[in-house]
N, C-alpha and C positions, 0 to 999 in steps of 0.2 A: 737450158736445152732442156725440149717437150717431147712427150713420145704417146704416141696414139694406143691405147688398150682397147678391149672391148667396151669398158665401162664409160670411154671418151677419151679425150687428153690430160694427160698424169704432167707433173714437171717432175726431172729430177733435181733441181738444182736444189741445194738444202739452205732453207731460210737462215740470214743471216741471224745471230745472237751473240750476247754482250761478252762471253767469254767460251772458249772451246778450252776441254782440259782433257788429254791423250796421257795414258798410262794405265798403269795394269793395275787391277783391285783383285783384293782374295779375302775368300772366307779367314775371318780371324775366331781363334779360338781361346778364350779367357779362361783361368782359372777362378773355379768359385771360392778357394780357399787361398792365404798367402803360402807359400814355399816352392821348394824344386819342383821343376817338371815332374822329376822321378816322383814325388810327395803326393802331389795332387789328384784326388780322386777323380775328378770331374771338372767339367769345362761348358762355357756358355756361348754359343754362337755368333758372331758379331760381323759385321765387314771391316776393310781397312785398304787404304789408298792412297797414297802424298794428292794422287792429282783428283781421285774423285772426289776427295776431302773438300779441296777448295771449291767442286763444282756444286757439292750440296750446300755448303757452307755461303757459297752465290748465291744459291736457289731459294734457301732462305732469307735473303737479305732483298728478295725481290727481284734479281736480277737474271735476264734469262741466260742458261748455262747448258751444254753440251757437253755429254763425256764420250768419249771413244775409245774403244779398246776392243781387247779380243776375249772370249768367255769360251770355258767350254759346252757343250750341247749337255750337261750334266745339272742335277739338282742347286748345285754350289753357283753355277751360272744362273738358273734361273732365282735363286736367291739374290744374288750379286744385281741384276738387271732389276728385278721390282724394289729391293730396298733402296735403290738409289734414285730409282724414277720414283719413289716416293717423296723424297724430299724435292720434288719438282723439277728435276732434271728431265733433260730431254736424253733416254737413251735408245733414239731409235738407228743412229748409228753404232753401233754395238753388232761386231760380228761373230756368229756363233761357229766354235770347230769342233767337227764333229769327231777328229782321232785325236786331240790331245784335251786334256787336262784343268779344269779351272784351279789357279792354285791358292796353297793352303798355307797358316801359319801360328803356332804354338807362342804363347811366350807368357811368362812371371807377371805377378800381378804388384811386385816392387817396383819401386822407381826407375826409370830408366838410365838415368845416370849416373846408376850403382852397380860395383862389381859382379852385385850377385842378380842380375837383371839378364834374364836366359829367351831367348828366340829360338823356334825349330822353323826354319822353312822347307818347304815343299812344294817349289817354283822353275824346278829344272824340266822343262821341255813341256811347258803350262803355253795353255793357248797364248797367250800374253806374247810370248817369246817369241812368237813367227807372226809380230807385228812386224810390217816392211813396206819399202814403197811402191812393192806390187800387191801385197794382200791388204791393202788400205786405203780407203777412199780419199784423196789427199784433198778433194774440192772441199768436200765435210770436212776436214779437219783444219783447213783455210775458210771457212764460211764464220769465224764468231771476229770480232772486233779486235778482241786480245785472244792469244794461243799461250796456253801456257803448260807447259813442261817441267821436267825434274830431269836429274839426275840419277836415277833411278831404272829407268828405259833403256837408257845405252848399255848398262850392264845385264840385261837379260840375254844377248842375242849378237850377234855382228850382224844380224837383220837390222835389229833396233837400232843399233847404233848407226848403220847406215840412212836409214829412215830421220833420225836425228840429227844427222850432217844435212841433210836433205831440209829439213825445215827451219834451221836452225843459218842456212844461204843466204846473206844477204841480195836480196834479189826485187824491183820494184813492183808495187801491189802486194807485198804480203801483209796479213797483219802483226799487228803489236806481239813482237814474242817474248815473254814472261819465263824464266830461266829459274827452277829453284835446284842449287846444286845437290844438295839433298846426299853427298857421300856416305856410302855404305860399303866398307871394305870387306864386309864378308862378302855382298854379288858379287867381286870383283876377282874371287877366288886367287888372290893371290897376286893378281896380275898388277904390274906396278905402274903401267901407262895409262889408270885408271884415273887421277887426278890430271895427268897433261890431257886427257880426252878431256874430262868434266870444262878444264880450263880453255880449252879451242871453242866446245861447244858454247860456254858462257861468254863470250868475244861476237859471238854472232848474234845473242838477245840484246832485245831494246832496255829491257828490265829482270833484275839479276841479285837474288837474292842467296846471302850465303851464311851458313853458320860461322863464328870467329873460331872456331873450334877444330874446323875443315877448310878453312883457307890456304891451303896448299904451305900451312909453316909460316904467313909472312906475319910481321909485328904487327898488328893494329890495321883499322880499317883505313887508314890514308895508305898505308904499305899495299891492303888490297887494291886499293881506287888506282893507284901507279902501276900493278898491275893487269887490272882489267879498265881502260882508257874509254873502251868504245860504248859499252850500253849507256844509255841516254840516265838512268837511275840505277843506283847499288845499293841495296840496303846490306848492311853487315849485324846479322843477328848476335844478342850478345846474349842467350839465355833471358835469368831473372832480372837482368839489370836493363833489359829493353833490345833498341835496335840503336843503329847508326846510318842515317842515311844521307848519301853521297850524291851529292848534284854533279853531273858532267864537269871533265876539266876543260875549259873553252880552249886552252891549248894545245891542248893535245888533240882533243875533238879537229881544229885547223888543220894541224898536220895530216890529221887523218883523213879528212877531205879531198884535201892536195895531193897529190901523187910528187913524189919527189922533183920532178923535172918540172912540175904546174905550180912549185910554192912559189909566193911571191918574196923577192930576193931584197934584205934590207937597204942596199946601193941605190936599185931600183926606184926605191919608194923615197928613199931621198933627193935622186935626181931630179923627180916626178915634183913636187914638193917646192925645189928650187925653180923648175920652168914655172909652175903655176905663180910662184910669188913674183918673178921677172915682167909677169904679163898682167897679173894685176898692178904694178906701181907702175906700169906705164898708161894704164885706163884710168886709175884714180888721180884726182887734182889731190896737190901737198895742203895737207891739214895745217902746219905750224903756221901760227901766224905770220912770224917776220919772214918765214919763206916767201907765204902766200903774197905778204904787201910788198918785198921786192919782184916777185913776179906780174903781180899788175899796175906797178908803177911804170909810168912811160920812160922809157930809154933817152937819157939826154944827149942834144943836139952839139953839133961839133960849132967851133965861133963861126965858120960860113954858111951854118943855115945849111947845110947839107946832112941830112941822114945817113947813118954811119949803115954800112952794107948786112943783112942780117946773116949772124953765125949761126950756126945750128949748136944747143947745148950739150 
């Protein structure tokens, strides 16, 4: 669409990019020395966000990437937009919220896999938690060849969950949807429906990443693929052991693409093959040498010289 301004016509249709990443980014405070948060004397400021990290890495690898979110109209929001934009990421679609703050969090310097690791989030009521179908530009979100989402966003608010369901709904013309399950139990505040919601959203995606430790308690990559037949590609992350890539199960995909009342039935296929074989046998001449010789030999004449009447075979 094009609108006319005092400076002339201006297009409002967002440019198509390789990847659009939607999700909350926060200002991160990292301790200057190891230890408990209660004992750390000072912190250094950084940025953090699962989706914006993907956009930054892709932009550094010369791909066109766009990050879309909401941040507060505050200094932390300014820092996020400037820092992510410095990687070459398009941040023009980021909305500023004058009423809600930018989220922040503190964490310890230890290994995240250990019990000693601490994270303190201050994101309740953040600007990103107000993302919804009504407050976000859906055309800009769908302006990439790939739309990257994560399971963090639906845990922020009911409006964010509604937005995620809209973006993962299968409909013609949508971009390829990439979904990182990224289950953070602490964000769901004891809501036991979190894993079920993430499984529902993953079934609407084309490409799914899931850690083996967050895969709904299923036993191994093959069991995860059996529970997720819909995505075209499933990647099960296994920590230091790497990852397991599982292509689509063609048999399950066939049943998904054919509703129950439209599925080809085996007895009908067999009947069609038999009819096709009978038609071919009537049209194709016999190839067996003995049968061909008998078919071509002249019919014997009776003693009186008259030809026998033709009898159909």
